[in-house]
Phi, psi and omega in degrees: 000324179296321177298321181293312182296312185290328180293316183289323175297319181298317180293319180294318177296319176301313178296318180296318176294322176302314181297317182294318179300318180285321178298323185278319191242359175065214186299322179299329176291328174294322181290312179300320178300314184295325179301307183274342177291322176298322184284315180296325181298321181283341172279318184290334185290347176282356179250129176256141178228170177245126178222120190049044172079005185245132174278127174213166180265153171280172180106342184293323180298305184288334177290324176296329185290340173296318175298316180300322178287318177298323177292326179289323177295316178299317184296314192257333188234355173104165183297324178296320177296322178291321182293322178296322178295321179297313179304318184296317182294322180298311180301318177303316182293313180289319179293319180293323176295317180294311188294325182282328177290324174294323182293327179290336183291340182289143177278121182292158177295150181281075187215137180312312181296316184294320179294321177297319177298317178296318180290324176296315174300318182296322182293326179277314191255346182279063183282155179293143177313320176302321181290321182295314180295318178299319180291315181296312181295319178297317176300306187296316185286317185288323185290313178294329174296316180302313180303316184288320178289321173304311179302313179300312184292335176296334178276336182262327178231075195273347186303146182298323182278359181261023178301321182301327178289318181295311190282320180285323178294313180291317186287323181296322180283317183290328177292322175302314180297317179303308186295319180293317184292315185294311181298325180292311181292318187279323194243337184300125183097338183275326185234157171296158183299325177296315177297317177302315182292327178296319178298312181299312187286317181289327180292318184292314183300314181294323175300315184298320178298314180295320176302312181297321183287343183272356186300319178293329179295321176298321180290320180295311178304317181294338180284345177293141185242135178225160181299328186281350185306142178207163183286151174311321177298316179293322183293334184270354179283000000 
């Protein structure tokens, strides 16, 4: 029960900080959010919890907020702004992975605290190459797919009030691809097909629930006004 209550609070705090970041810093805030969210999501994913009897990893909530940020950029500033944000997030993830692997290679001081710190860092950042490759590939493929699908849906469901179709439609598809790519690269061959399929389905369903819950947050965020705001048509020229 504690995990369920704390999980709901955790989601609310994530969404609240997302809104605050955009409210305070505008478009730059969305780029900054994507940068640190890609890193935090891959740190949080190393922790597993049991929620409603299902074993799952953390990181899904803040990872979903990356799609929220790119969709909001696409909605208010155009496709090019969203694509640039995807590249920014990919570079942040790649650079942090390289730098932390290099940091782990240093021999720590011969001190109990230093050895414990090295072990703790190794547990979190010393990820298997398959996990790192799966994360990078899944992010790259799914995020660019999300931008393209969202842009397409803007041409088919262009009404101001049809934001929920654009954001849920693009994110639902891209999150499915993300889960499929990551689970295939990271876990295929390590588990039986039944276990692999359970991991895939549970991961995607939780992401889908978070995506649906984020819809009101997207409407609130879109209502914020900043000096740099411009129409999507102007942003894509």
